N, C-alpha and C positions, 0 to 999 in steps of 0.2 A: 504494500500500500504506500503510495507516494502522496505526500500532502504538501500544500503550498506553505512557505515559511511565514507569510503574513496574513493570508486570507484562507481560513479553513473551509469556506464555501466554494472556492474555485474548483472546477472540475479538472482532474488530472488525466493525462494521457501519456503513453510512452511511444515515441516515434524514433525509429532507428536506435533503440536502446537508450535514448535520452529522455528525461522527464520534460513534458510540456504542460503548461498550465493554461487553461482557458478561463476567461473571466466569468463570473456568475452573471445571471440575467440582469440584475440591478446595476451592474457596472458597465454594461454595453450602452454606449451613446449612439443615437441615430441622428444624423444630420440630414435635414430636409432642405434642399436648395430649390428655390423657385426660379424658373427661367425668366429673369427680369432684364437680362442683357439682350438688346436688340441691335441689329446692324442698321443704323440710321445716320444719314449725313446731317449737315447743319440745317438744311431745308426741311427735314423730317421725312425725306423719301427713304424707302427701304433699299438698302444696298446689300449685295452678297459678296463674299470673298471670292467665289468661283462661279462664273457664268459659263455653262458649256456652250460650245459652238454648235450650229446646225448645218448640215450639209445643204448647200445651195441647190443641188440637183434633186435630192429625195426628200428634203425637209426633215430628215432624221437627226437625232442628237448624235454628235461625234463624241464618243467617250474619251476619257483621258488615256485609256490603254490602246486606242487606235493610232498606232505609230505609222501607219501607211497613209494617213490623211494629210492633205496639203491645204495651204491657204495661199491664194494667188491674188496679188494686187495688179489691176490693169489701169495704167495711167490714161487720163483724158488729155486730148490734144486739141489745140485751136485750129482755125482754118488754115494756118500756115504749116501745120504739122508739128508745132512746138508744144511741149508739155506745159500745161497750165497750172500745175500744182495740185490738182484733184485726182482722185483715183477711186476705183470701185473694187471692193474685196469680195472674192468668191471662195468658199470653203468646200472642198470635195472630200468625201469620206473614203476610207480605204476600200469599202465595199464597191463603190462606183468605179474606183480605179482598177480593182481586181476584175471587174466584169468587162473592162475595156471600153467603158462608156464615158470616160472623163473628157475626151476630146469633143465628142458630139454634145455632151451636156454643157461644157464650157462655151461652145459655139452658140448653142441655143440660148443660154443665159445671157451671153454678151449681146446677141442680136436683140433680145427683149429689152435689156438695159439701155442699149444704144438708141432704141426708139423712144424710151422714156426721157433720156437726156438730150435727145435731138442732136446727135453727133454724126 
């Protein structure tokens, strides 16, 4: 019989041949933490630490483990063919690239965007 030197009510156990003492029920403290911390900026808008990308072709979420995905920026040019400082971003998932549809998807997306920005 193993007993605790200062607390006779503590439960005793033997682990790997060594005595271990567990606290009694009245000695266990339970901390209850309420989720009061929110991710808000100065304007009160909700912000997140991580916002996942979506595939521009399929509208599926690109996971953090999708290492075959790419993000492509296409620069806008003026009438003289000079870069005007603006660009359009397209994200393509690894699934689209593995299917061999990245080229046709990017062409379709750019034609649609080009009509929107009238370039």
